[in-house]
C-alpha positions in Angstrom: 62.8 122.3 104.9 59.8 121.9 102.6 57.2 119.2 103.3 58.1 117.6 100.0 61.7 117.4 100.9 61.0 115.9 104.3 58.6 113.3 102.9 61.2 112.3 100.2 63.7 111.5 103.0 66.2 114.3 102.4 68.8 114.3 105.1 69.1 117.5 107.0 72.6 118.3 108.3 73.8 120.9 110.8 77.2 122.2 111.9 78.3 120.2 115.0 79.2 123.4 116.9 75.5 124.5 116.9 75.0 122.0 119.8 77.3 124.2 121.9 76.0 127.6 120.8 75.6 129.9 123.8 72.4 131.8 124.6 73.8 135.1 123.2 74.5 133.4 119.8 78.3 132.8 120.0 80.4 129.7 120.2 83.2 128.5 122.3 86.5 127.7 120.6 86.2 125.0 118.0 88.4 122.5 119.9 85.3 121.8 122.1 83.3 120.5 119.1 85.9 119.4 116.6 88.3 121.8 114.8 86.8 120.9 111.4 83.3 121.9 112.7 81.9 119.2 110.5 78.2 118.3 110.2 75.9 116.1 112.2 72.8 114.5 110.7 69.4 115.5 112.1 67.4 112.3 112.3 63.7 112.9 112.9 62.0 110.8 115.6 58.9 109.4 113.7 56.9 109.5 117.0 57.6 113.2 117.4 56.5 114.8 114.1 53.7 117.4 114.8 51.6 119.7 112.8 51.6 123.0 114.6 48.0 123.8 115.4 48.7 127.5 116.2 50.2 128.2 112.8 48.0 130.0 110.3 49.9 128.4 107.4 50.5 124.6 107.3 53.7 123.9 109.3 55.2 121.0 111.1 57.9 120.4 113.8 60.0 117.3 114.0 62.1 116.6 117.1 65.4 115.1 115.9 68.3 113.1 117.2 71.8 114.4 116.3 73.9 111.7 114.8 77.5 111.7 113.6 77.8 111.0 109.9 79.1 107.6 110.8 75.7 106.8 112.4 76.9 107.0 116.0 75.0 109.2 118.5 76.5 112.7 118.9 77.8 113.0 122.4 77.0 116.8 122.4 73.2 116.1 122.1 71.3 116.4 125.3 68.5 114.2 123.9 71.2 111.6 123.0 72.6 111.8 126.6 69.1 111.1 128.0 68.7 108.1 125.7 72.1 106.8 126.8 71.0 107.0 130.5 67.8 105.1 129.8 69.8 102.4 128.0 72.0 102.0 131.0 68.9 101.3 133.1 67.7 98.8 130.6 71.0 96.8 130.9 69.9 96.3 134.6 66.4 95.2 133.5 65.1 98.5 134.8 63.1 101.3 133.3 62.8 104.8 134.9 59.5 106.7 135.0 59.3 110.4 135.4 56.9 113.3 135.5 57.7 117.0 135.3 56.0 120.0 137.0 56.6 123.2 135.0 56.0 126.7 136.4 55.9 129.8 134.2 54.8 133.4 134.2 52.4 135.1 131.7 53.2 138.8 131.2 52.2 141.7 129.1 54.8 142.4 126.3 58.1 143.8 127.6 59.8 145.6 124.7 62.3 147.4 127.0 64.3 144.9 129.1 65.3 147.7 131.5 61.7 147.7 132.8 60.3 145.0 135.1 57.9 142.4 133.8 54.2 143.3 134.5 51.1 141.0 134.4 48.6 141.7 131.6 45.6 143.9 132.4 42.6 141.9 133.7 39.0 142.1 132.6 38.5 144.9 135.1 41.4 146.9 133.6 43.7 146.2 136.6 46.9 144.2 136.8 47.1 141.2 139.2 48.7 142.1 142.5 49.5 138.6 143.7 46.2 137.6 145.5 45.3 134.9 143.1 47.3 131.9 144.2 45.3 128.7 143.6 42.3 130.8 142.6 39.8 129.7 140.0 38.9 133.3 139.1 39.1 134.3 135.4 39.4 138.0 136.2 43.0 138.0 134.8 41.5 137.8 131.3 43.7 134.8 130.3 40.9 132.3 129.6 41.0 132.7 125.8 44.8 132.1 126.0 44.5 129.0 128.1 41.6 127.7 126.1 43.9 127.7 123.0 46.8 126.2 125.1 44.5 123.3 126.1 43.4 122.8 122.5 46.9 122.9 121.1 48.1 120.4 123.8 45.3 118.0 122.7 46.3 118.4 119.1 49.9 117.6 119.9 49.0 114.7 122.1 50.3 116.2 125.3 48.2 114.8 128.2 48.0 117.1 131.2 47.3 116.2 134.8 46.6 119.4 136.7 46.9 123.1 135.9 46.8 125.8 138.5 47.6 129.4 139.4 50.8 129.3 141.4 52.1 131.6 144.2 53.7 134.3 142.0 52.0 137.2 140.3 50.5 135.8 137.0 52.4 132.5 137.6 51.0 129.2 136.6 51.9 125.5 136.9 51.2 122.4 134.8 51.8 118.8 135.9 52.5 116.5 132.9 51.4 112.9 133.2 54.1 110.5 134.2 55.7 108.1 131.7 58.8 107.3 129.7 61.6 109.9 130.4 62.4 110.6 126.8 58.7 111.1 126.0 58.3 113.4 129.0 61.4 115.5 128.0 59.9 115.8 124.5 56.5 116.8 125.9 58.1 119.4 128.3 60.1 120.9 125.4 57.0 121.0 123.1 54.8 122.5 125.9 57.3 125.3 126.5 57.4 126.0 122.7 53.7 125.9 122.5 53.2 128.3 125.4 55.4 131.0 123.9 53.9 130.7 120.4 50.3 130.8 121.6 51.0 133.7 124.0 52.3 135.8 121.1 49.0 135.2 119.2 47.2 136.6 122.2 49.4 139.7 122.7 51.2 138.1 125.7 54.6 136.7 126.5 55.4 133.6 128.5 58.6 133.7 130.5 60.3 130.5 131.8 63.1 132.3 133.6 63.8 130.8 137.0 63.3 134.2 138.7 61.7 136.9 136.5 60.3 139.0 139.4 61.9 140.2 142.6 60.2 139.4 145.9 58.2 136.7 144.2 58.6 132.9 144.1 60.6 131.6 141.2 59.6 129.0 138.6 60.7 125.4 139.0 60.7 122.2 136.9 60.4 119.6 139.6 61.2 116.0 138.4 59.3 113.1 139.9 61.2 109.8 139.5 60.5 106.1 140.1 61.9 103.0 138.6 60.1 99.8 137.4 61.2 96.3 136.7 61.0 95.8 132.9 59.8 92.2 133.3 57.1 92.7 135.8 56.3 96.4 135.6 56.6 96.6 139.4 57.9 99.8 141.1 61.2 98.6 142.5 61.1 101.3 145.2 58.5 99.4 147.1 58.7 95.8 148.4 55.8 93.3 148.4 54.9 94.4 152.0 54.7 98.0 151.0 58.0 99.2 152.5 60.8 101.1 150.9 63.4 98.8 149.2 67.2 98.8 149.2 67.0 100.1 145.6 65.0 103.1 146.8 67.6 103.9 149.4 70.5 103.5 146.9 68.7 105.7 144.3 68.4 108.4 147.0 72.0 107.9 148.0 73.1 108.5 144.4 71.0 111.6 144.1 72.6 113.1 147.2 76.1 112.1 146.1 75.8 113.7 142.7 73.6 116.8 143.3 76.4 119.3 144.0 78.5 118.1 141.1 75.5 118.4 138.8 74.0 121.7 140.0 75.1 123.5 136.9 73.1 121.0 134.8 70.0 121.7 136.8 70.5 125.4 137.2 72.1 126.5 134.0 71.9 130.3 134.0 72.9 133.3 136.1 69.3 133.9 137.0 68.8 130.3 138.2 70.6 131.2 141.4 68.3 134.1 142.1 65.6 131.5 142.6 67.8 129.3 144.7 69.1 132.0 147.0 65.6 132.9 148.1 64.8 129.3 149.2 61.0 129.5 149.7 60.0 126.1 148.2 63.2 126.3 146.1 65.7 124.4 148.3 69.4 124.7 147.4 70.4 121.5 149.3 70.8 117.8 148.9 68.8 116.8 152.0 65.9 114.4 151.6 62.7 114.3 153.5 59.2 112.9 153.6 56.8 115.5 152.2 58.9 118.5 153.2 59.2 121.2 150.5 62.3 122.6 152.2 64.4 119.6 151.1 66.0 119.3 147.7 64.8 115.7 147.5 61.3 115.2 148.6 59.3 111.9 149.0 55.7 113.0 148.3 52.9 111.5 150.3 51.6 108.6 148.1 50.5 105.0 148.1 53.3 102.5 148.2 52.8 101.7 144.5 53.4 105.3 143.6 56.5 105.8 145.8 58.9 108.2 144.0 61.6 110.8 144.5 61.0 114.4 143.6 64.1 116.4 142.6 63.2 120.0 143.5 66.4 121.7 142.3 65.8 122.2 138.6 64.3 125.5 137.5 61.9 126.2 134.6 64.9 127.4 132.7 66.6 124.0 132.7 67.0 121.9 129.6 64.5 119.1 130.2 66.6 116.4 128.4 69.7 117.3 130.4 68.0 117.8 133.8 66.2 114.5 133.5 69.3 112.7 132.3 71.4 114.1 135.1 68.9 113.2 137.8 68.3 109.7 136.6 72.1 109.1 136.1 72.6 110.2 139.7 70.0 107.7 140.9 71.5 104.8 138.8 75.0 105.6 140.1 73.6 105.1 143.6 72.0 101.8 142.6 75.1 100.5 140.9 77.4 101.4 143.8 75.0 100.6 146.7 75.1 104.1 148.1 73.3 104.8 151.3 71.5 108.2 151.9 71.9 110.4 154.9 69.1 110.2 157.5 65.9 111.9 156.4 65.3 115.4 157.8 61.9 116.8 158.9 60.6 120.2 160.0 62.8 123.2 159.8 65.9 122.1 158.0 69.4 123.1 159.0 71.5 122.1 156.1 74.9 120.6 157.0 77.9 122.0 154.9 78.4 118.8 153.0 74.8 118.8 151.8 74.8 122.4 150.7 75.0 123.2 147.0 76.8 125.8 144.9 74.9 129.1 145.1 76.2 130.9 142.0 76.7 129.8 138.4 80.5 130.4 138.8 80.7 128.1 141.8 78.5 125.5 140.1 80.7 125.5 136.9 83.9 125.2 139.1 82.4 122.2 140.9 81.4 120.6 137.5 84.9 121.3 136.1 86.4 119.3 139.0 83.9 116.4 138.7 85.4 113.2 137.4 82.1 111.6 138.0 80.3 114.0 135.6 82.9 113.3 132.9 82.6 109.5 133.6 78.8 109.6 133.2 78.4 112.1 130.4 81.8 112.0 128.7 84.6 114.5 128.7 83.6 116.1 125.4 80.1 117.0 126.6 81.0 118.3 130.0 84.0 120.3 128.8 81.9 121.8 125.9 79.0 122.6 128.2 81.3 124.4 130.7 82.9 126.3 127.8 79.5 127.5 126.5 78.2 128.4 130.0 81.5 130.3 130.8 80.9 132.5 127.8 77.4 133.3 129.1 78.8 134.1 132.6 81.5 136.3 131.1 78.9 138.2 129.0 76.8 138.8 132.2 79.9 140.2 134.0 80.5 142.6 131.1 77.4 144.5 132.1 76.8 146.8 135.1 73.4 146.4 136.7 70.9 149.1 137.8 71.5 148.0 141.4 75.2 148.7 141.1 74.6 152.2 139.7 71.8 152.9 142.2 73.5 151.7 145.4 77.3 152.0 144.7 77.7 155.2 142.7 77.4 157.4 145.8 79.8 155.4 147.9 83.1 157.1 148.9 
């Protein structure tokens, strides 16, 4: 809307069904979002109104909550789901703290999707071959792009911890500074939007697919989680003598108990499972371990005050609001029910069947469909609508024949 309209307090409304729009643009049947397809009100968060520094003309972006016209939160809003999980913690006198690590690829433009992504040409005219992991070299020619990314992050108030070249070809990672879960979800969303917009200005594209290149590590969105006592600010995962607490164990137990049911919330696309079926540092399991990247739940090496649980399942393609909400809801479920985790695993992990996770989107959606726990924690309307939208996407994928099928199967008798 116009700046004048926004400042005058004009209410912006949107069809409720848009919250279930699938990635191809279509909608599931209206019974999943109300047969009338009435409106929801978009209520701007006053802390999340940003002038867009990369825009040549004055423009601003406001992150909004979706509310029913009655004033109640809309259950189809993933931001609303995260706010509800945070409120459930508060009723126990607790406040979760999270940080996200987001990986992404920077590629040359890709106008023909039948062709593989390629990295941009470097300053020497060559394209990166994959020898630059953790390098400080600027030969890839991306320094002007990253300089503007850093400047735009500062303008949007997005504090960053570390930035590095990751294992993949032209793959990078940012660690956002830990804090309030809703704030971190907003910052992760804003950062992904910023990346794509600034890349276009520099003749590049940024890709947050979970697995954009074959034979190359995929892109994750690891979620680091701890919980503090609201009254004291103390990390409740650590006792006064520096040892893990019962709440720490119960949080882990909840994560393990819910991970298979919630896999489709952490890995929402067909391509998500390309990352997980090649499990180098992308573990498709609900095991937990001390500082072992082969476990789905890792306890990073840290001081007792910084004890936390890292959920390594979500990919860069996950919705940050939904992934954080699902992970925190799982931990709180464990705390509320006093769940105990399995024994920690170390070294080379052999995953028992009961700790393995769905390995395709179809299997993950079937598991979510059977999950009474997911419907209890997120509501029947949200879970059923989410499944309906994702089923449309899966059906669209199966409507196409891939180059692999034509190449390998056409000559078979």
